[in-house]
C-alpha positions as CSV (number, residue, x, y, z in Angstrom):
1,M,-11.7,-4.4,2.9
2,N,-8.6,-2.5,3.5
3,V,-5.4,-1.7,1.2
4,V,-2.3,-0.7,2.7
5,D,0.2,1.5,0.4
6,S,4.0,0.6,0.1
7,S,5.0,3.0,2.7
8,G,2.5,1.6,5.2
9,W,3.9,-2.3,4.6
10,I,7.5,-0.8,4.5
11,E,6.7,0.7,8.0
12,Y,4.9,-2.4,9.2
13,L,7.6,-4.9,8.2
14,T,10.4,-2.7,9.5
15,D,8.8,-1.8,12.8
16,G,9.0,1.7,11.9
17,A,7.4,4.5,14.3
18,G,4.0,4.3,12.5
19,A,3.8,0.4,12.5
20,S,1.0,0.2,14.9
21,F,-1.2,2.6,12.8
22,F,-1.1,0.0,10.0
23,A,-1.1,-3.1,12.2
24,P,-5.0,-3.5,12.3
25,A,-5.4,-3.5,8.5
26,I,-2.4,-5.5,7.5
27,E,-3.1,-8.1,10.4
28,K,-6.8,-8.7,9.4
29,V,-5.7,-10.6,6.4
30,D,-9.3,-11.9,5.3
31,S,-10.1,-8.6,4.3
32,L,-6.7,-7.3,3.1
33,I,-6.4,-6.2,-0.8
34,I,-2.7,-5.8,-2.1
35,P,-2.4,-4.1,-5.5
36,A,0.2,-5.6,-7.8
37,I,2.2,-2.4,-7.9
38,V,2.5,-2.6,-3.8
39,V,4.3,-5.9,-4.2
40,N,6.7,-4.3,-6.6
41,E,7.4,-1.4,-4.7
42,V,7.9,-3.4,-1.5
43,M,10.0,-5.8,-2.8
44,R,12.0,-3.7,-4.7
45,K,13.0,-1.7,-1.6
46,T,13.5,-5.0,0.3
47,L,15.8,-6.4,-2.3
48,R,17.8,-3.0,-2.3
49,D,18.0,-2.7,1.3
50,A,18.4,-6.1,2.4
51,N,18.7,-9.4,0.4
52,E,16.9,-12.4,-1.5
53,S,15.9,-14.0,1.9
54,A,14.3,-11.0,3.2
55,G,12.4,-10.5,0.0
56,Q,11.1,-14.2,0.2
57,T,10.0,-13.3,3.9
58,V,8.2,-10.1,2.7
59,L,6.7,-11.8,-0.2
60,T,5.3,-14.3,2.2
61,A,3.7,-11.7,4.2
62,L,2.1,-10.0,1.1
63,R,0.6,-13.3,-0.1
64,Q,-1.5,-13.6,3.0
65,G,-4.0,-11.2,1.4
66,K,-5.4,-11.0,-2.1
67,I,-3.0,-9.8,-4.5
68,V,-5.0,-7.8,-7.3
69,P,-3.4,-7.5,-10.6
70,L,-3.1,-4.3,-12.8
71,D,-5.7,-5.0,-15.7
72,E,-7.2,-2.6,-18.5
73,A,-10.1,-1.2,-16.1
74,L,-7.9,-0.7,-13.4
75,A,-5.4,1.2,-15.7
76,V,-8.0,3.5,-17.0
77,A,-9.4,4.2,-13.4
78,A,-6.0,5.0,-12.3
79,A,-5.3,7.3,-15.4
80,R,-8.6,9.1,-14.5
81,L,-8.0,9.2,-10.5
82,G,-4.2,10.4,-11.2
83,L,-5.3,13.2,-13.2
84,A,-8.4,14.5,-10.9
85,H,-6.1,14.3,-7.9
86,H,-2.8,14.8,-9.3
87,L,-1.4,11.8,-8.3
88,P,1.9,9.9,-9.6
89,L,1.4,6.5,-11.2
90,A,1.8,4.2,-8.3
91,D,-0.4,6.1,-6.1
92,A,-3.1,6.3,-8.7
93,I,-3.1,2.5,-9.1
94,V,-3.4,2.1,-5.4
95,L,-6.0,4.3,-5.2
96,A,-8.0,2.7,-8.3
97,T,-7.3,-0.8,-6.7
98,A,-8.7,0.5,-3.4
99,R,-11.9,2.1,-5.1
100,A,-12.7,-0.9,-7.1
101,A,-12.8,-3.2,-4.1
102,S,-14.6,-0.6,-2.1
103,A,-11.8,-0.8,0.3
104,T,-10.3,1.6,2.9
105,L,-6.9,3.1,1.8
106,W,-4.3,3.1,4.7
107,T,-1.4,5.5,4.3
108,Q,1.1,7.9,5.4
109,D,1.5,9.4,1.9
110,Q,0.4,13.1,2.1
111,D,-0.8,12.7,-1.6
112,F,-3.9,10.9,-0.4
113,E,-4.6,13.3,2.7
114,G,-8.5,14.3,2.8
115,L,-9.5,11.8,0.1
116,P,-12.8,9.6,0.8
117,R,-12.2,6.3,2.2
118,V,-8.5,7.1,3.1
119,R,-7.2,6.6,6.6
120,Y,-4.2,9.1,6.6
121,Q,-1.5,9.2,9.5
122,R,1.4,11.8,9.2
123,K,4.7,9.9,8.8
124,A,5.9,9.5,12.5
125,K,9.3,10.6,13.0
126,A,11.8,7.9,14.2
127,Q,12.9,8.1,17.6
128,R,16.5,8.6,18.6
């Protein structure tokens, strides 16, 4: 099972410099878990930077995996993980969702570097 955080989805969907790092996890849709907070973050950025049509395309891509809503158990787990690892709210929810699903978390967010079951790659610089 795989969870890709928001930055990874954005990198992949915009064909950013690190898109190829996230492709194996995103393209294996039968084992793809998507925290609901990732849907929120990716849609918000898409709607802000593009338009509603692009948002619908992104939503279609996200729906290929299993979207996991935030429930009480995940919220409590996220609170504990956030405190233990000094994570912002959204990152804690993503990590809690990954752990609940026994999934590997794919990210370029340095907050996750060194944590167990995390595939971290430093954000690639855009080529000029």
